[in-house]
Steps between C-alpha positions, in 0.01 A plus 500: 500500500846346510594301809729610644537838332854610417638787706551717193129469416386670820308818414679819597474872431784655305638662816616161630836365380580133550852377560662185632605537862853392411525780244374759748772394744766515228399853398512617861848359549613672179378829650673436833172433680422207731300226320237501771377821667558548869246684711723777627354772276149591387614453140594141583169450676323632190679245282406222745136614499498502119633144498223401739242671278586296193522190718145563623387552142645164396358337815154624401546357152635174642204450733265572212676242287467247781123555498498436125759224475340251740128476419475158667636620835263514800265799499641625829848504344377712209327735746821547700699573185235749384521671838875526450449672164291761680757538777787543254307760300463708818870456567580638154291808576666545838852481359421737214396754764808426712718566193329836457554568871873439440506724193507212252274347237418163345752420228782705651709183543513185283255216563664162540291191430667235713199485733266417213732232365502340845120506519422273206526149647274254319377335821263692730671367814842611376362837405357580843819368659720715279284812483308511827768350723817594309432837338247622756741388771760725338242780507465450876876551532513809277191668645592435863839658440347799321262560793795513742698736274197730456452509877866594548493784248168627633277432199165376636343493153740230378496325836123461525431439130753217480375357830152466348647319199710271720182378670371385160828329415492302823150384403622402151777286648252327728274432201797347320575272794136394519473414131841335483373260767156454343617449143771248594300306756578130452764578235842538667685511167294795379561676830873433476514649148302806609727566798808454284360762262449738792859442611631595155302824528643568846854439377454719193366788705778487756668720238851372547475513879346849520199366691617385841439521870618826649422858598249673270743783434806286437388234251340559157202274581443381856313174566178577689497208740201618707288590198585163347388322816171691484469386139537136604863425423653254741824572689662227292401673176628835625829342608540340157442835332755673723760237414442526127787695344496367144586778260203608298515433124346845453836662571 
């Protein structure tokens, strides 16, 4: 098995079509569509849910690779990563059913692979910082917002299903914080590099300033400050994220 595996080597059924996120945005602009879907219509929600589905699929693959890539890591670390594989597989099943609930299907929209490319750090500490704290932190933002939107439009199926998934994501972030501390204990340079990697992930997924503090219905992705506190982010970390406005290289 290659380590790390290239994104274009990930196994997929023919119904999935991969495309760079930048190209997806360009095609939308050419068609007069916004590059990032709002949540004002069910069709937009369906596109968001599809994006989450493929993200969960890549998260499952990423956690599995972490189990494989670090055979010398502590057993408890491997166990936590294996648990995450199981969690992400359930999330994939949940979002497939939510797509069907919204009248959609897997493969209806392109699959971008930026999440996978961000999940292939060579150091275990950097990987849990980038994936569990960076990407799963983003998931807390996206899911928390989707719960509020579902509640507003009166869709308890989306509201409760996503709430169950959010509980897992909060746990994944806390696992990332735990292992970031454990793996870098006594090694401040390693910790510094891991946190810097996480910060690059945060900046990339600010999506040109689309993720920001604000009302759930007024910003494309709202920062879930309370969920992040539950996940173990400090107020200082949340403040840093809110202040980050670097334009994402994706767009």
